[in-house]
DRENLUM-125482 format. One line per 8 residues: number of its first residue (from 1); for each residue x, y, z of N, C-alpha, C, CB. Coordinates in steps of 0.2 Angstrom, whole numbers, plus 2048, in hexadecimal, padded with zeros to 3 digits. Glycine has a CB too. Layout:
N
NUM	X Y Z X Y Z X Y Z X Y Z  ...
***
This chain:
348
1	891 88F 79D 895 88B 79E 894 884 7A2 899 88F 7A1  895 87F 7A0 892 878 7A1 896 875 7A7 892 874 79A  895 871 7AB 898 86E 7B1 89D 867 7AD 891 86B 7B8  89F 864 7B1 8A3 85D 7AF 8A1 85A 7AA 8A4 858 7B4  8A4 857 7A5 8A1 853 79F 89C 857 79B 89E 84D 7A2  89B 85D 79B 897 861 799 890 861 79B 897 860 793  88E 85E 7A2 888 85E 7A5 887 865 7A7 888 859 7AB  880 866 7A5 87B 86C 7A7 87C 86D 7AE 874 86A 7A4
9	87D 874 7B0 87D 874 7B7 876 879 7BA 885 878 7B9  875 87A 7C1 86F 87D 7C4 86F 883 7C0 870 87D 7CB  875 887 7BF 876 88D 7BD 873 88F 7B5 87D 88F 7BE  872 888 7B2 872 888 7AA 86B 887 7AA 876 884 7A6  866 885 7AF 860 884 7AE 85D 88B 7B1 85F 87E 7B1  860 88E 7B5 85D 893 7B8 85E 899 7B3 861 895 7BF  863 89B 7AF 865 89F 7AB 860 89D 7A4 86D 89F 7AA  85E 896 7A2 85B 895 79D 853 896 79F 85D 88F 79B
17	851 895 7A5 84B 896 7A8 849 89F 7A9 84A 892 7AE  84E 8A3 7AA 84E 8A9 7AB 84C 8AB 7B3 84B 8AB 7A7  84E 8A6 7B6 84D 8A6 7BF 854 8A7 7C2 84A 8A0 7C2  853 8A9 7C9 859 8A7 7CD 85B 8A1 7CF 858 8A9 7D1  861 89F 7CF 864 897 7D2 85F 896 7D8 86E 898 7D5  85D 89B 7DC 85C 899 7E2 853 895 7E0 85C 8A0 7E9  84F 89A 7DB 848 898 7D9 849 891 7D5 844 89E 7D5  84F 890 7D1 850 88A 7CE 850 885 7D3 857 889 7C9
25	854 885 7D7 855 87F 7DD 84E 87F 7E0 85B 882 7E3  84A 884 7E1 845 882 7E5 840 87E 7E1 842 889 7E8  83F 881 7DB 83A 87D 7D5 83D 875 7D5 83A 881 7CD  843 874 7D5 845 86D 7D3 844 869 7D9 84C 86C 7D1  845 86C 7DF 845 867 7E5 83D 868 7E9 84C 869 7E9  839 86B 7E4 832 86A 7E8 831 86F 7EE 832 863 7EB  836 873 7F0 835 878 7F5 831 87E 7F4 83B 87A 7F8  82C 87F 7FA 827 884 7F8 82A 88C 7F6 823 884 7FE
33	826 890 7F3 829 896 7F2 829 897 7EA 830 897 7F6  827 893 7E6 828 893 7E0 821 892 7DC 82D 890 7DD  81F 896 7D8 818 895 7D5 818 88E 7D1 815 89B 7CF  813 88A 7CF 811 886 7CD 814 885 7C5 80C 886 7CE  813 88C 7C2 814 88D 7BB 81C 88E 7BB 810 895 7B9  81F 892 7BF 826 891 7C0 829 88C 7C1 828 895 7C3  827 888 7C6 82A 882 7C6 82A 87D 7C0 827 87F 7CD  823 87D 7BD 824 878 7B6 828 87C 7B1 81D 876 7B2
41	829 881 7B0 82E 884 7AC 834 882 7AE 82E 88A 7AC  838 883 7B4 83E 881 7B5 83F 879 7B5 83F 883 7BB  83A 876 7B6 83A 86D 7B5 83B 86D 7AD 833 869 7B8  837 86F 7A9 838 86E 7A2 83E 871 79F 832 871 79F  841 876 7A1 849 879 79F 84C 872 7A1 84C 880 7A4  84D 86F 7A8 851 86B 7AB 851 866 7A6 84F 86A 7B1  84B 864 7A5 84C 85D 7A0 84E 85E 799 846 859 79F  84C 865 797 84F 865 78F 855 866 78F 84C 86B 78B
49	859 869 796 860 869 796 865 863 798 861 86E 79C  860 85D 79A 863 857 79D 866 859 7A4 868 853 798  862 85E 7A8 867 85F 7AD 863 85B 7B3 867 867 7AE  869 857 7B8 868 852 7BD 86B 856 7C3 86B 84B 7BC  865 855 7C8 869 85A 7CE 86E 856 7D1 864 85C 7D5  872 859 7D5 877 856 7D9 874 855 7E1 87F 85B 7D9  872 84F 7E1 86F 84F 7E7 874 84E 7ED 86A 848 7E7  87B 84D 7ED 87E 84E 7F1 87F 854 7F4 882 84D 7F0
57	881 859 7EF 881 860 7F1 87B 861 7F4 883 866 7EC  875 860 7F1 870 863 7F5 86F 860 7FC 86A 862 7F1  870 85A 7FD 870 857 804 874 85B 809 872 850 803  87A 85D 806 87E 860 80A 87D 866 80C 884 860 808  879 86B 808 876 870 808 871 872 80D 873 871 803  86C 86C 80A 864 86C 80F 864 868 815 85E 869 80A  869 863 815 869 85E 81B 864 858 819 867 861 821  861 858 812 85D 851 810 85F 852 809 855 852 812
65	85D 84B 806 85D 84A 7FF 856 849 7FD 862 845 7FD  854 849 7F6 84F 849 7F2 84D 842 7F2 851 84C 7EB  850 83E 7F6 84E 836 7F6 846 836 7FB 856 830 7FC  843 832 7F8 83E 82F 7FD 83E 828 7FF 837 830 7F9  83D 828 806 83D 820 809 837 81D 809 83F 820 80F  836 818 805 82F 814 806 830 80E 80A 82D 811 7FF  82D 80D 80F 82E 808 813 827 802 812 82E 80B 81B  828 7FD 810 823 7F8 80E 824 7F1 814 823 7F6 806
73	81E 7ED 813 81F 7E8 818 821 7E2 814 818 7E8 81C  81E 7E2 80C 821 7DB 809 823 7DD 802 81B 7D4 809  829 7DD 801 82A 7E1 7FA 829 7DA 7F5 834 7E4 7F9  827 7D4 7F5 826 7D0 7F0 81D 7CF 7F1 82A 7C9 7F1  81A 7D4 7F4 812 7D3 7F4 811 7DA 7EE 80E 7D4 7FB  80D 7D8 7EA 80B 7DA 7E3 807 7E2 7E7 804 7D3 7DF  805 7E1 7EC 801 7E6 7EF 805 7ED 7F0 7FE 7E3 7F7  80B 7EA 7F1 811 7F1 7F4 815 7F3 7ED 819 7ED 7FA
81	815 7EE 7E9 819 7F0 7E4 815 7F4 7E0 81C 7EB 7E0  80E 7F3 7DF 809 7F9 7DC 809 7FF 7DF 802 7F7 7DA  809 7FF 7E6 809 806 7E9 810 809 7E8 808 807 7F1  816 806 7E7 81C 807 7E6 81D 80B 7DF 821 800 7E6  819 807 7DA 819 80A 7D3 816 812 7D4 815 804 7CE  811 813 7D8 80E 819 7D9 813 81E 7DB 80A 81A 7DD  816 81C 7E1 81B 820 7E3 821 822 7DF 81D 81E 7E9  823 81E 7DB 829 81F 7D6 827 824 7D2 82C 818 7D2
89	820 824 7CD 81F 827 7C9 81E 82F 7CC 819 824 7C6  81A 830 7D2 81C 837 7D4 822 838 7D5 818 839 7DA  826 834 7D7 82D 836 7DA 831 837 7D3 831 82F 7DF  830 835 7CE 834 836 7C8 832 83E 7C5 833 830 7C3  82C 83F 7C5 829 845 7C4 82C 84A 7C7 821 845 7C5  82C 84A 7CD 82E 84E 7D2 838 84F 7D3 82B 84B 7D9  83B 84B 7CF 841 84B 7CF 844 847 7D6 843 851 7CE  841 842 7D9 843 83E 7DF 844 837 7DD 83E 83F 7E4
97	849 835 7E2 84B 82E 7E1 846 82B 7E6 853 82C 7E2  845 823 7E7 843 820 7ED 847 81A 7EE 83C 81E 7EC  847 81A 7F5 84A 814 7F8 845 810 7FC 84F 815 7FD  845 80A 7F9 840 805 7FC 842 800 801 83C 802 7F7  83F 800 807 840 7FC 80D 83B 7F7 80F 842 800 812  83D 7F1 810 839 7EC 812 839 7E9 81A 83B 7E6 80E  834 7E8 81C 833 7E7 824 82F 7E0 825 82E 7ED 828  82D 7DE 821 829 7D6 823 824 7D7 829 82F 7D1 826
105	822 7DE 828 81C 7DE 82E 820 7DD 836 816 7D7 82D  825 7DE 837 829 7DF 83D 82B 7E6 840 82F 7DB 83C  826 7E7 845 827 7EF 848 82E 7F2 849 823 7F0 84F  831 7EC 84C 839 7ED 84E 83D 7EF 846 83D 7E6 851  83C 7EA 842 840 7EC 83B 83E 7F3 838 83D 7E6 836  836 7F5 839 833 7FB 836 837 801 83A 82B 7FC 837  839 7FF 840 83B 805 843 842 806 840 83C 803 84B  846 800 840 84E 800 83D 84E 805 837 850 7F9 83B
113	849 802 833 848 804 82C 848 80C 82C 842 800 828  843 80E 82F 842 816 830 848 819 832 83C 818 836  84B 816 839 851 819 83A 856 81A 835 855 815 840  857 814 832 85C 814 82B 85C 81A 826 85B 80D 827  855 81B 825 852 81F 81F 855 827 822 84A 81E 81D  852 827 829 854 82E 82B 85C 830 82B 850 830 831  860 82B 82D 867 82B 82C 86A 82D 826 869 824 82E  867 82A 821 866 82C 819 866 832 816 862 82A 817
121	863 837 81C 860 83D 81A 85B 83D 815 865 842 817  857 838 814 851 838 810 84D 83E 810 84D 832 811  849 842 80B 845 848 80D 83F 846 80E 846 84E 808  83B 840 80D 835 83D 80F 836 836 811 832 83D 80A  830 834 815 82F 82C 816 829 82B 816 831 829 81C  827 825 812 81F 824 811 820 81C 814 81C 825 808  81B 81A 817 81A 814 81B 814 812 817 818 814 824  815 80C 814 810 809 80F 80E 803 813 812 807 808
129	807 801 814 805 7FB 817 802 7FC 81D 80B 7F6 817  800 7F6 821 7FC 7F8 827 7FF 7FB 82D 7F8 7F2 829  7FC 7FD 831 7FF 7FF 838 7FD 7FB 83D 7FD 807 839  7FE 7FA 842 7FC 7F5 848 7F7 7F7 84D 802 7F3 84D  7F2 7F4 84E 7ED 7F5 852 7EF 7F8 859 7EA 7EF 852  7F3 7F5 85C 7F6 7F7 861 7FC 7FF 861 7F8 7F1 864  7FA 805 862 7FC 80B 862 803 80B 866 7F8 80F 865  805 806 86A 80B 808 86D 811 803 869 80A 805 875
137	80E 7FE 865 813 7FB 860 815 801 85B 80F 7F6 85D  812 806 85B 814 80A 855 817 80F 858 80D 80E 84F  818 810 85F 819 816 862 821 817 860 817 817 86A  826 814 861 82B 815 860 82E 818 858 82D 810 861  82A 816 853 82A 818 84C 828 81F 84C 826 813 847  822 81E 84F 81E 826 850 824 82B 853 817 827 856  827 82B 858 82B 82E 85B 831 830 855 82E 829 861  834 82B 852 839 82C 84D 837 831 846 839 824 84B
145	830 830 845 82D 832 83F 82B 83B 842 827 82D 83D  82A 83C 848 829 842 84B 830 847 84B 826 841 852  834 844 84D 83B 848 84D 83D 847 845 841 845 852  83C 844 841 83D 845 83A 83B 84B 837 83A 83F 837  833 84A 839 82F 850 835 831 857 83A 826 84E 835  834 858 83F 835 85E 843 83B 861 840 837 85C 84B  840 85C 83D 845 85E 838 843 860 832 849 859 838  83E 85F 830 83C 863 82A 83B 85B 825 844 868 826
153	83C 856 827 838 850 823 831 84F 821 839 84A 827  830 84C 81D 828 84C 81B 827 844 81B 826 850 811  81F 843 81E 81E 83C 81F 818 83C 81D 81F 839 827  816 836 81A 810 833 819 80E 82C 81A 80E 836 814  809 829 81A 808 822 81B 803 820 816 807 820 822  802 81A 816 7FC 817 812 7F9 811 816 800 813 80A  7F3 811 818 7F0 80D 81D 7EE 811 824 7F4 807 81E  7EA 80E 828 7EA 80F 82F 7EF 80F 833 7E5 80C 831
161	7F2 815 836 7F8 813 83B 7F7 818 840 800 814 838  7FB 818 846 7FA 81D 84B 800 821 84C 7F7 81A 852  803 823 845 808 828 845 806 82F 846 80C 828 83F  800 831 844 7FF 838 845 801 83B 83E 803 83B 84C  802 839 839 804 83C 833 7FE 83B 82D 80B 839 830  800 83F 828 7FC 83F 822 7FC 838 820 7FF 844 81D  7F5 836 81D 7F4 82E 81C 7EF 82F 815 7F0 82A 824  7F0 828 812 7EB 826 80E 7E9 821 810 7ED 824 808
169	7E1 821 810 7DD 81B 814 7D9 819 80E 7D9 81E 81B  7DB 812 80C 7D7 80E 809 7D2 80B 80C 7D9 80A 807  7CA 80A 80A 7C5 807 80E 7C5 801 80F 7C0 809 80E  7CA 7FF 814 7CA 7F8 815 7C3 7F4 819 7D2 7F8 818  7C0 7F9 81C 7BA 7F5 820 7B3 7F5 81A 7B8 7FA 828  7B3 7FA 817 7AF 7FA 810 7B0 7F2 80C 7B1 800 80B  7B5 7F4 80B 7B9 7EE 806 7B7 7E6 809 7C2 7EE 805  7B9 7E5 80F 7B7 7E0 812 7B0 7DE 813 7BA 7E1 818
177	7AD 7E3 813 7A5 7E2 813 7A3 7DF 80D 7A1 7E8 815  7A4 7E3 807 7A2 7E2 800 7A3 7DB 7FF 7A6 7E7 7FB  7AB 7D8 801 7AC 7D1 800 7A8 7CC 804 7B2 7CF 800  7A6 7CC 80A 7A1 7C8 80D 79B 7CA 80A 7A0 7C8 814  798 7CF 808 791 7CF 807 790 7CA 800 78E 7D9 807  795 7CB 7FC 796 7C8 7F6 795 7BF 7F7 79E 7CA 7F2  79A 7BD 7FC 799 7B5 7FD 793 7B4 800 79F 7B2 802  790 7BA 804 789 7B7 807 783 7B7 803 788 7BB 80C
185	784 7BD 7FE 77E 7BB 7F8 77E 7B6 7F4 77D 7C0 7F3  784 7B3 7F4 785 7AD 7EF 783 7A6 7F5 78F 7AC 7EC  781 7A7 7F9 77E 7A2 7FE 783 79F 803 77B 79C 7FA  788 7A1 803 78E 79F 807 78D 79F 80E 795 7A2 806  78D 79B 812 78D 79C 81A 793 799 81D 787 798 81E  795 794 81A 79C 790 81D 7A2 794 81B 79D 789 81B  7A3 79A 81D 7A8 79F 81B 7AD 79E 820 7A6 7A6 81A  7B4 79E 81D 7B9 7A0 822 7BE 7A5 81E 7BC 79A 825
193	7C0 7AA 824 7C3 7AF 822 7CC 7AD 823 7C1 7B5 826  7CF 7AF 81D 7D5 7AE 81E 7DA 7B4 81F 7D7 7AA 819  7DE 7B5 824 7DF 7BC 826 7E7 7BB 828 7DB 7BE 82C  7EA 7C0 828 7F1 7C1 82A 7EF 7C2 833 7F5 7C9 825  7F4 7C6 837 7F4 7C6 83D 7F0 7CC 83E 7FB 7C7 840  7EB 7CC 843 7E6 7D1 845 7E9 7D6 848 7E0 7CE 849  7EF 7D7 84A 7F3 7DC 84D 7F4 7E0 847 7F8 7DA 850  7F3 7E0 841 7F3 7E4 83D 7ED 7E9 83C 7F5 7E1 839
201	7EC 7EF 83B 7E6 7F4 83A 7E2 7F2 834 7E8 7FB 839  7E8 7EF 82F 7E4 7ED 827 7DF 7E8 829 7EA 7EB 820  7E3 7E3 82C 7DE 7DB 82E 7D8 7DE 832 7E3 7D4 833  7D9 7E2 837 7D4 7E3 83A 7CE 7E7 838 7D6 7E6 83E  7D0 7EC 833 7CB 7EF 830 7C6 7EB 82B 7CD 7F4 82D  7CA 7E7 827 7C8 7E2 822 7C3 7DD 826 7CF 7DF 81F  7C5 7DB 82C 7C1 7D6 82F 7BB 7DA 833 7C5 7D2 835  7BC 7E0 834 7B6 7E3 836 7B1 7E4 832 7B8 7E8 839
209	7B2 7E5 82C 7AD 7E7 826 7AA 7DF 824 7B2 7EB 81E  7AE 7D9 825 7AB 7D3 823 7A6 7D2 829 7B1 7CD 823  7A9 7D3 830 7A5 7D1 835 79D 7D6 835 7A9 7D2 83C  79D 7DC 833 798 7DF 833 793 7DD 82C 79B 7E6 832  794 7DA 827 791 7D8 823 78E 7D0 826 795 7D7 81C  792 7CD 829 78E 7C6 82E 78A 7C9 831 793 7C2 834  78A 7CE 835 785 7CF 839 77F 7D2 837 787 7D2 83C  781 7D7 832 77A 7D8 82E 777 7D3 82B 77C 7DD 829
217	779 7CE 829 776 7C7 825 774 7C2 82B 77C 7C3 820  773 7C6 831 771 7C2 837 775 7BC 83A 76A 7C0 835  77C 7BB 837 780 7B6 83A 784 7B7 840 783 7B4 835  786 7B3 843 78A 7B4 849 792 7B3 846 787 7AE 850  795 7B9 849 79C 7BB 846 79F 7B4 848 79F 7C2 84A  79F 7B2 84E 7A3 7AD 852 7A3 7A7 84D 79F 7AB 859  79D 7A6 849 79D 79F 846 7A1 79F 83F 794 79D 844  7A5 7A5 83E 7A8 7A6 839 7B0 7A5 83A 7A5 7AC 837
225	7B3 79F 839 7BB 79F 83B 7BF 7A4 838 7BD 798 839  7C4 7A6 83B 7C9 7AC 839 7CF 7A8 83A 7C9 7B2 83D  7D3 7A5 835 7DB 7A0 834 7DF 7A6 833 7DD 799 82D  7E3 7A7 837 7E8 7AC 836 7EF 7A9 834 7E8 7B1 83D  7F2 7AB 830 7F9 7A9 82D 7FC 7AF 82B 7F8 7A4 827  803 7AE 828 806 7B3 825 802 7B7 81F 80D 7B1 823  803 7BD 820 7FF 7C2 81A 801 7BF 813 800 7CB 81B  803 7BA 811 808 7BA 80B 805 7B4 807 810 7B8 80E
233	807 7B1 801 804 7AB 7FE 804 7A6 803 808 7A8 7F8  80B 7A5 806 80C 79F 80A 808 79E 810 813 79E 80C  806 7A4 812 801 7A5 816 7FB 7A1 815 800 7AC 817  7F8 7A4 80F 7F2 7A1 80B 7F3 79A 80A 7F2 7A4 803  7F8 797 809 7F9 790 807 7F8 78C 80E 801 78D 803  7FB 78F 814 7FA 78C 81A 7F3 78C 81C 7FE 78F 81E  7F0 792 81B 7E9 792 81E 7E4 78D 81A 7E7 79A 81D  7E5 78C 815 7E1 788 811 7E2 780 815 7E4 788 80A
241	7E8 780 814 7E9 778 819 7E8 777 81F 7EF 777 81A  7E6 77E 822 7E2 77D 829 7DB 77C 828 7E3 784 82D  7D8 780 823 7D2 780 823 7CD 779 820 7D0 787 81E  7D2 776 81C 7D0 76F 819 7D0 76B 81E 7D5 76D 813  7D5 76C 823 7D5 767 829 7D0 768 82E 7DC 767 82D  7D0 76F 830 7CC 771 836 7C5 773 835 7D0 777 839  7C3 775 82E 7BD 779 82C 7BB 774 828 7BE 77F 829  7BA 76E 827 7B7 76B 820 7B0 76C 81F 7B8 764 820
249	7AE 76E 819 7A9 770 816 7A7 776 814 7A5 76F 819  7AD 77A 816 7AD 782 815 7AC 783 80E 7B4 785 818  7A7 788 80C 7A6 789 805 7A9 78F 802 79E 788 804  7AC 794 806 7AF 79A 803 7B5 79C 808 7A9 7A0 802  7BA 79F 805 7BF 7A2 809 7C0 7A8 806 7C6 79F 80A  7C0 7AC 80E 7C0 7B4 80B 7C6 7B5 80F 7BA 7B9 80E  7CC 7B7 80A 7D4 7B9 80B 7D4 7C1 80C 7D9 7B6 802  7D7 7C3 810 7D7 7CA 811 7DD 7CD 80D 7D8 7CB 819
257	7E0 7CB 809 7E4 7CD 804 7E5 7C9 7FF 7EA 7CF 806  7E7 7CC 7F9 7E9 7C7 7F3 7ED 7C2 7F4 7EC 7CB 7ED  7F3 7C5 7F6 7F8 7BF 7F7 7F5 7BA 7FA 7FC 7C1 7FC  7F2 7BA 800 7F0 7B4 802 7EA 7B1 7FE 7EE 7B4 809  7E6 7B3 7FB 7E2 7B0 7F7 7E5 7AD 7F0 7DD 7B3 7F7  7E9 7B0 7EE 7ED 7AC 7EA 7F1 7A4 7EC 7F1 7B0 7E7  7F3 7A6 7F2 7F6 79F 7F7 7F0 79C 7F8 7F9 7A0 7FE  7E9 79D 7F9 7E5 798 7F9 7E2 796 7F3 7E1 798 7FD
265	7E1 798 7EF 7E0 796 7E7 7E6 78F 7E5 7E3 79E 7E1  7EB 791 7E7 7F2 78C 7E6 7F0 786 7EB 7FA 790 7E7  7F0 787 7F1 7EF 781 7F4 7E9 77D 7F3 7EE 782 7FA  7E5 780 7F1 7DD 77D 7EF 7DE 779 7E8 7D8 784 7ED  7E1 77C 7E3 7E4 779 7DE 7E6 772 7E0 7E8 77D 7DB  7EB 773 7E4 7F0 76D 7E6 7EC 767 7E9 7F6 770 7EB  7E8 769 7EC 7E2 766 7F1 7DE 762 7EC 7DE 76B 7F7  7DE 764 7E7 7D8 762 7E3 7D0 764 7E4 7D9 75C 7E3
273	7D1 76B 7E7 7CA 76D 7E9 7C8 772 7E3 7CA 771 7F1  7C3 772 7DF 7C1 777 7DA 7BE 77C 7DC 7BC 774 7D6  7C1 782 7D9 7BF 789 7DB 7BC 78B 7D4 7C5 78E 7DD  7B5 78E 7D5 7B2 78F 7DA 7AD 78A 7DD 7B0 795 7DA  7AD 783 7D9 7A7 77E 7D9 7A6 77C 7E0 7A9 779 7D5  7AD 77C 7E3 7AC 778 7EA 7AD 77D 7EF 7B2 772 7EB  7B2 782 7EE 7B3 787 7F3 7B5 78F 7EF 7BA 785 7F7  7B2 793 7F1 7B2 79A 7EE 7B8 79D 7F1 7AC 79E 7EE
281	7BC 7A2 7EE 7C1 7A6 7F2 7C1 7AD 7EE 7C9 7A2 7F2  7C2 7B2 7F4 7C2 7B9 7F3 7C9 7BB 7F6 7BC 7BD 7F6  7CA 7C1 7F3 7D1 7C5 7F5 7D0 7CC 7F7 7D4 7C6 7EE  7D4 7CE 7F8 7D4 7D6 7F9 7DA 7DA 7F6 7D3 7D7 801  7D8 7E0 7F2 7DE 7E4 7F1 7DE 7E4 7E7 7E6 7E0 7F5  7DD 7DF 7E5 7DC 7DE 7DD 7E3 7DF 7D9 7D4 7E3 7D9  7E9 7DC 7DC 7EF 7DD 7DA 7EF 7DA 7D1 7F4 7D9 7DF  7F3 7DD 7CE 7F2 7DD 7C7 7F1 7D5 7C5 7F9 7E0 7C3
289	7F5 7D1 7C7 7F4 7CB 7C5 7ED 7C6 7C6 7F8 7C9 7C9  7EA 7C9 7CB 7E2 7C8 7CD 7DE 7C5 7C7 7DE 7CE 7D0  7DD 7C9 7C3 7D9 7C7 7BD 7DB 7C2 7B7 7D6 7CC 7B9  7E3 7C1 7B8 7E6 7BC 7B5 7E6 7B6 7B7 7EC 7BD 7B4  7E4 7B4 7BD 7E4 7AD 7C0 7DF 7A9 7BD 7E3 7AE 7C7  7DF 7A4 7BE 7D9 79F 7BD 7D8 799 7C1 7DA 79C 7B6  7D1 79C 7C4 7CC 7A1 7C1 7CE 7A6 7C3 7C6 7A0 7C3  7CD 7AC 7C1 7CE 7B3 7C3 7CB 7B5 7CA 7CB 7B7 7BE
297	7CF 7B8 7CE 7CE 7BA 7D4 7C9 7BF 7D6 7D5 7BC 7D7  7C4 7BD 7DA 7BF 7C3 7DC 7C2 7C5 7E2 7B6 7C0 7DC  7C1 7CC 7E2 7C5 7D1 7E8 7C4 7D6 7E7 7CD 7D1 7EA  7C5 7DB 7ED 7C3 7E1 7EE 7CA 7E5 7EA 7C1 7E2 7F8  7C9 7EA 7E6 7CC 7EF 7E2 7CE 7F4 7E7 7C7 7F1 7DD  7D6 7F7 7E7 7D7 7FB 7E9 7DC 7FF 7E6 7D8 7FA 7EE  7DC 805 7E4 7E1 808 7DE 7E8 80A 7E2 7DE 810 7DB  7EC 804 7E3 7F3 805 7E6 7F7 809 7E3 7F6 7FE 7E7
305	7F7 80B 7DC 7FB 80E 7D9 7FA 814 7DA 7FB 80D 7D2  7F3 817 7DA 7F1 81D 7DC 7F3 81F 7E4 7EB 81C 7DB  7F2 818 7E8 7F3 81A 7EF 7FA 81D 7F0 7F3 815 7F3  7FF 81B 7EC 805 81B 7EE 808 823 7EB 809 814 7EB  805 824 7E4 806 82B 7E3 802 830 7E7 805 82D 7DD  7FC 82F 7EA 7F9 833 7EF 7FE 834 7F5 7F0 830 7F1  801 82F 7F8 805 830 7FE 80A 834 7FC 808 82A 801  80E 833 7F6 814 837 7F6 812 83F 7F5 819 834 7F1
313	80D 83F 7F1 809 846 7F0 808 84A 7F6 802 844 7EC  806 846 7FB 805 849 802 80C 84B 805 802 844 805  80F 846 806 815 847 809 81A 84E 805 81A 83F 808  818 84F 7FF 81C 854 7FD 818 85C 7FD 81E 852 7F6  813 85C 800 80E 860 801 811 865 807 808 85D 803  810 86B 807 812 86F 80D 80F 86B 814 80E 877 80D  813 86A 81A 80E 867 820 808 86B 821 811 867 827  803 867 824 7FE 86B 827 7FD 86B 82E 7FA 86A 825
321	7F9 86F 831 7F8 86F 838 7F6 868 83C 7F4 875 83A  7F1 866 837 7EF 85F 83A 7EF 859 834 7E7 860 83D  7F1 854 836 7F2 84E 831 7EC 84D 82C 7F3 847 834  7EE 84D 826 7E9 84C 820 7E8 845 81E 7EC 850 81A  7E2 844 81D 7DF 83D 81C 7DC 83C 815 7D9 83D 822  7DE 83A 810 7DC 838 80A 7D9 830 809 7E2 83A 805  7D2 831 808 7CF 82A 809 7CE 827 801 7C8 829 80E  7CF 821 800 7CE 81C 7FC 7C9 818 7F9 7D1 81A 7FD
329	7C4 817 7F6 7BF 814 7F6 7C1 80D 7F3 7BA 817 7F3  7BF 808 7F5 7C0 800 7F1 7B9 7FE 7EE 7C3 7F9 7F7  7BB 7F9 7EB 7B6 7F7 7E5 7B6 7EF 7E4 7B8 7FB 7DD  7AF 7ED 7E6 7B0 7E4 7E5 7B0 7E3 7DC 7A8 7E0 7E9  7B5 7DE 7DC 7B6 7DC 7D4 7B4 7D4 7D4 7C0 7DE 7D0  7AF 7D2 7D0 7AD 7CB 7D2 7B0 7C8 7CB 7A5 7C9 7D5  7B4 7C3 7CC 7B7 7BF 7C7 7B4 7B7 7C8 7C0 7C0 7C6  7B9 7B3 7C5 7B6 7AB 7C5 7B7 7A8 7CC 7B9 7A7 7C1
337	7BB 7AA 7D1 7BC 7A7 7D7 7B7 7A5 7DB 7C0 7AA 7DA  7B2 7A9 7DA 7AB 7A9 7DE 7A5 7A7 7DB 7AA 7AF 7E0  7A2 7A4 7DE 79B 79F 7DC 796 79D 7E1 79C 799 7D8  790 79B 7DF 78A 799 7E4 78D 793 7E9 783 795 7DE  78D 794 7EF 78E 78F 7F4 78B 789 7F2 78B 791 7FB  790 783 7F3 78E 77D 7EF 788 779 7F2 794 777 7EE  785 77B 7F8 77E 779 7F9 779 77D 7F4 77C 77A 801  77A 782 7F3 775 786 7EE 776 786 7E7 775 78E 7EE
345	77B 781 7E4 77B 782 7DE 776 77C 7DA 783 782 7DD  771 77E 7D4 76E 77A 7D1 770 773 7CF 76B 77C 7CD  76C 76F 7D1 76E 768 7CD 770 767 7C8 76A 763 7CD  776 762 7C6 779 763 7BF 774 760 7BA 781 75F 7BF
***
């Protein structure tokens, strides 16, 4: 017998799959105790019957829902939208919904958002984006997440954090080094780094890689200015205005994310500065639009969708005694926004 409006019920799924209601429920919710083969069979039957889990009933029974909370810094940044796509893909396969929160890189807002997610009884929380260099800044969120995990909640993060949980760690330091080595190989010495706040671990790690490349080339790190602005397109535009005013003669801008790099390209075009003939520009992340710009953006590629998928997969696994670390490689992608330093170009 079907439920209201002919909708199949959990008992219908269990009967068709030849299992108990409890086994069907565990299989559909991802709870341990069901073999992978049996879980796949139950999910297949549920799909065939058109069964949709009653999340409200599940939350009353278990104290949490099948909702995943995803905390991002900038919802308009393609970096986070691509991470979200990976999270959504895994969530769809696992029969879970995703609630996305935006913090604007404000630790107080991040704490509020995490508390709201806990109050909404989400089953898992993912924190995407940079942590903060000062562990004390993250201490309140860490305490909140520890209480959440003690109550059965699952947690994973993307990026370097001081939260003591499972994490997906992109190679930010190696990527920063690769971008700097590329510019140095092109003969650039008057380089300016365009960065977000160095209080963010992502910025600090990428900058560490840049500095390692400079030192290896025998250059004084202090001779390469770091212009800090918002880690956004608007921040990139602001940074270029400052570079043109304060550092004339600059031949290369090394932006520490693609959002800032795109802002740099926009402002250089507005100022009549040719890229890469006068100034080369590099980014970091390789967002989907990077290859469609004119010129295409030279950048460091991170598999952002895969990172989101890995983070949710980690969160849905049985907790381990020690936090798990999944490291993700970076790759330099050379496009048209970089070329030889102006001083090194052959005469026309």
